[in-house]
C-alpha positions in Angstrom: 58.8 195.9 -32.6 58.7 199.4 -34.1 55.7 201.1 -35.5 55.3 204.5 -37.1 51.9 206.2 -36.9 51.9 208.8 -39.7 51.5 212.4 -38.6 51.6 211.4 -35.0 55.1 210.1 -34.3 56.9 206.9 -33.6 56.3 204.3 -31.0 58.5 201.4 -30.2 58.4 198.4 -27.9 61.7 196.7 -27.0 62.4 193.7 -24.8 65.6 193.2 -22.9 66.1 190.1 -20.7 68.9 188.1 -19.2 68.8 184.8 -17.3 68.9 186.4 -13.8 66.2 189.1 -14.1 62.6 189.4 -15.2 61.9 190.5 -18.8 61.8 194.3 -19.0 59.6 195.8 -21.7 60.1 199.3 -22.8 57.5 201.5 -24.7 58.9 204.7 -26.3 56.8 207.2 -28.3 57.0 210.8 -29.4 54.5 213.1 -27.6 53.5 216.5 -28.9 54.1 219.0 -26.1 52.1 222.1 -25.5 55.0 224.2 -26.8 54.6 222.4 -30.2 57.8 220.4 -29.9 58.0 216.6 -30.0 59.5 214.8 -27.0 60.3 211.1 -26.5 58.5 209.4 -23.6 59.7 206.1 -22.4 57.8 203.7 -20.1 59.4 200.6 -18.7 56.7 198.0 -17.7 55.9 194.3 -18.1 52.6 195.6 -19.7 54.3 197.7 -22.4 52.8 195.6 -25.3 49.3 196.2 -23.9 50.0 199.9 -23.5 51.3 200.0 -27.1 48.1 198.4 -28.4 45.9 200.8 -26.4 47.9 203.8 -27.6 47.6 202.6 -31.2 43.8 202.2 -30.8 43.5 205.7 -29.3 45.4 207.2 -32.2 43.4 205.3 -34.8 40.1 206.6 -33.1 41.4 210.2 -33.1 42.3 209.9 -36.8 38.9 208.4 -37.7 37.2 211.2 -35.8 39.3 213.8 -37.6 38.4 212.2 -40.9 34.7 212.3 -40.0 34.2 208.6 -39.9 31.6 207.3 -37.4 32.9 204.7 -34.9 29.6 202.8 -35.3 30.2 202.5 -39.1 33.7 201.2 -38.4 32.5 198.7 -35.9 29.8 197.4 -38.2 32.3 197.1 -41.1 34.7 195.2 -38.8 32.0 192.8 -37.6 30.9 192.2 -41.2 34.5 191.4 -42.3 34.9 189.1 -39.2 31.7 187.2 -40.0 32.9 186.6 -43.6 36.1 184.9 -42.5 
C-alpha cells in the first residue's frame, strides 16, 4: 500500500512474510528535518498499518488547521454523512 500526502511527502506500508517467520510490516515516510531537507524514516512493526492510519489522521488535522477549518465542523459534517448512509 503506497499513499502520497500532497505537500507533506510519501508514506508506504509494505508486508514481507515467509512460512517460517512472523509477518513483518514496514512503514516508511518522508520527514522534514530541522535543516529543511526531507529524510526517509522506516519503522518495522506488526502495528505499521495502525501507525500509518494515525500518521494520516495527524497530517489531515494539520492541513485542516492550516486551512482554517474547525475540527468541530468537520466532525459534525462526518456525523451527518454517516447518518445519511
